[in-house]
C-alpha positions, -999 to +999 in steps of 0.1 A: -020+196-130-044+171-146-069+152-125-054+119-136-019+130-124-033+140-091-048+105-087-016+088-099+005+108-074-019+104-045-017+067-049+020+068-045+018+085-010+026+064+020-005+071+040-032+078+013-023+051-013-055+036-028-077+046+002-073+082-009-068+080-046-098+059-056-124+079-038-107+111-050-109+100-086-145+088-084-160+114-060-141+145-066-129+143-102-159+122-114-133+100-134-145+067-150-141+037-127-116+018-148-093+047-154-093+056-117-086+020-107-058+017-132-041+049-123-044+042-086-031+007-088-003+017-111+007+047-090+005+026-058+030+000-073+056+025-086+073+030-053+074-006-043+107-016-061+124+015-051+114+012-015+126-024-014+160-016-031+165+015-008+157-005+023+180-033+013+209-008+010+201+017+039+175+001+062+198-016+086+220+015+088+190+038+093+177+015+120+209+021+141+206+058+139+195+077+170+173+102+152+136+104+145+137+086+111+157+058+128+132+056+157+103+056+133+118+027+113+127+008+144+091+011+158+075+002+125+098-029+118+094-041+154+056-040+150+059-058+117+082-085+129+062-093+160+028-091+143+034-105+109+066-125+113+049-157+127+022-154+100+046-150+072+066-179+085+035-200+086+015-189+055+044-174+034+035-148+006-002-152+013+003-134+046+019-105+027-011-104+002-034-102+031-014-074+048-015-053+016-050-062+006-068-051+037-074-013+030-071+000+066-046+025+080-010+012+083-015-015+057-008-013+019+021-014-005+044+008+016+039-014+047+042-044+025+075-033+011+088-026+047+076-061+057+095-077+028+127-061+041+120-065+078+111-102+074+139-109+049+115-122+022+130-127-013+120-100-037+108-127-062+081-135-036+076-100-023+068-080-054+042-104-068+025-108-034+024-069-030+010-065-065-016-091-058-026-074-026-027-040-043-051-053-070-074-069-042-073-036-022-080-016-054-111-038-060-123-035-024-118+004-022-135+008-057-164-014-046-168+005-012-165+039-030-192+030-056-214+015-029-210+048-009-218+069-039-249+048-046-261+049-010-255+088-008-275+093-041-304+072-028-304+093+005-304+126-012 
């Protein structure tokens, strides 16, 4: 498998997303910054429309199931509704941009997609907000990765 494909697929994962793919491309594979950024952002956005459409069709049904996936979805949507619901009501799509843009665990495009469904946001607002957040997060993670590389090279 090519290094570029590994970066692209890593960006699609729900936990790793950009936080894993960008450092992997820059540190492990020594790929150029712009190709790492573009592969990561594109890979991170690919699952978004599929997640949203799948949740629209099966999310409510899955939430009602008494099994581990149902429990996980209930737990995650409850957290999103209680934590981000008031913010989304007040700030609209900007709250979603910030949810996706801050590159810490349990934020990102996957959580943003879940938030669009859980908070009944129209897709016309959700997809551009998630895309904006992914671009911002990509810039932040790229900048932090480059700063870390530079700092490490100065220390060694």
